[in-house]
C-alpha positions in Angstrom: 55.8 141.5 -49.7 58.0 140.6 -52.8 59.7 138.1 -51.2 56.6 136.1 -49.9 56.1 136.3 -53.8 58.9 135.1 -54.6 59.6 132.5 -52.0 55.6 131.2 -53.3 57.0 131.0 -56.7 59.3 128.8 -56.0 57.2 126.5 -54.3 54.7 126.5 -57.0 58.0 125.8 -59.4 58.6 122.6 -57.0 55.4 121.4 -57.0 55.2 121.6 -60.8 58.3 119.9 -61.2 57.0 116.8 -58.4 53.8 116.8 -60.8 55.3 116.1 -63.7 57.6 113.2 -62.3 55.1 112.0 -60.7 53.1 111.8 -63.9 56.0 110.4 -65.9 56.1 107.3 -63.6 52.5 106.5 -65.3 54.4 105.5 -68.4 55.8 102.4 -66.6 53.2 99.6 -66.2 53.9 98.2 -62.7 52.3 101.7 -61.1 49.1 99.9 -59.7 49.2 101.1 -56.6 47.0 103.6 -54.9 49.3 105.5 -53.0 51.0 107.4 -56.1 47.8 108.5 -57.5 47.1 109.8 -53.8 50.2 111.7 -53.3 49.9 113.1 -57.3 46.2 114.4 -55.8 47.5 116.1 -53.0 50.5 117.7 -54.7 47.8 118.7 -57.5 45.8 120.2 -54.5 48.6 121.9 -52.7 49.4 123.6 -56.2 46.2 124.9 -56.9 46.7 126.2 -53.4 49.7 128.1 -54.0 48.5 129.5 -57.1 45.4 131.1 -55.6 47.4 132.2 -52.7 49.8 133.6 -55.3 47.4 135.1 -57.0 45.4 137.1 -54.1 48.8 138.3 -52.5 49.6 139.9 -56.0 46.1 141.4 -56.4 46.4 143.0 -53.2 50.3 144.6 -54.1 48.8 145.9 -57.0 46.1 147.8 -54.5 48.6 148.6 -51.7 51.7 148.9 -53.2 53.5 149.8 -56.0 57.5 150.0 -56.6 58.6 153.5 -57.7 61.6 151.1 -59.3 62.4 147.9 -59.8 64.0 145.8 -56.8 67.5 144.6 -58.5 69.2 142.8 -55.7 68.8 139.3 -57.4 69.8 140.9 -60.3 72.8 142.1 -59.1 73.0 138.5 -56.9 73.0 136.7 -60.3 75.7 139.0 -61.8 78.2 138.7 -58.9 77.8 135.0 -59.1 78.7 134.6 -62.7 81.1 136.7 -62.9 82.8 135.1 -59.5 82.5 131.7 -61.4 83.8 133.0 -64.4 86.6 135.0 -63.4 87.0 133.8 -59.5 87.8 137.0 -56.8 87.1 140.1 -59.6 83.6 141.7 -59.6 83.6 143.7 -63.4 83.5 147.3 -63.5 80.1 147.5 -65.1 79.0 145.2 -62.2 80.5 147.7 -59.5 79.1 151.0 -61.1 75.4 149.5 -61.4 75.7 148.6 -57.9 76.6 152.0 -57.1 73.6 153.6 -59.1 71.4 151.8 -57.4 72.5 152.4 -54.5 72.6 155.8 -54.8 69.1 155.9 -55.6 68.1 153.8 -52.8 69.9 156.9 -51.0 67.7 159.3 -52.8 64.6 157.7 -52.0 65.6 157.5 -48.0 66.4 161.2 -48.4 62.8 162.3 -49.6 61.0 159.4 -46.9 63.0 161.1 -44.2 62.2 164.7 -45.3 58.2 163.5 -46.0 58.1 161.7 -42.2 59.9 165.4 -40.7 57.7 167.3 -42.4 54.6 165.0 -41.1 55.8 165.1 -37.5 56.4 169.0 -37.5 52.6 169.3 -38.8 51.8 167.3 -35.9 53.3 169.1 -33.5 52.6 172.6 -35.2 50.7 174.6 -33.0 
């Protein structure tokens, strides 16, 4: 669900930039063609649809699945890209430690979920 929201937000940003670019086009006196206005209206409608979709998805996410921890994979990705650009071929010790601590947290969560699943299976098989 997080990936879907991230993708929709990227699409919304793209539509916002496109609409801003098309609105700047009005400043020029030669924009009397109807196709330009039609394109602007279509992009505005698409933007509204995607924004409503994001709101609906976020509302359902709040009801159904609240993550117990923050997803940090994108944060690690940007840190690693920055560090590789700055020091080619090297990741700092701090980033490596953060990744390892995050992996340990995930392993603990997986172990807890496996334990809950096993206890549920035993209850089902029970008597």
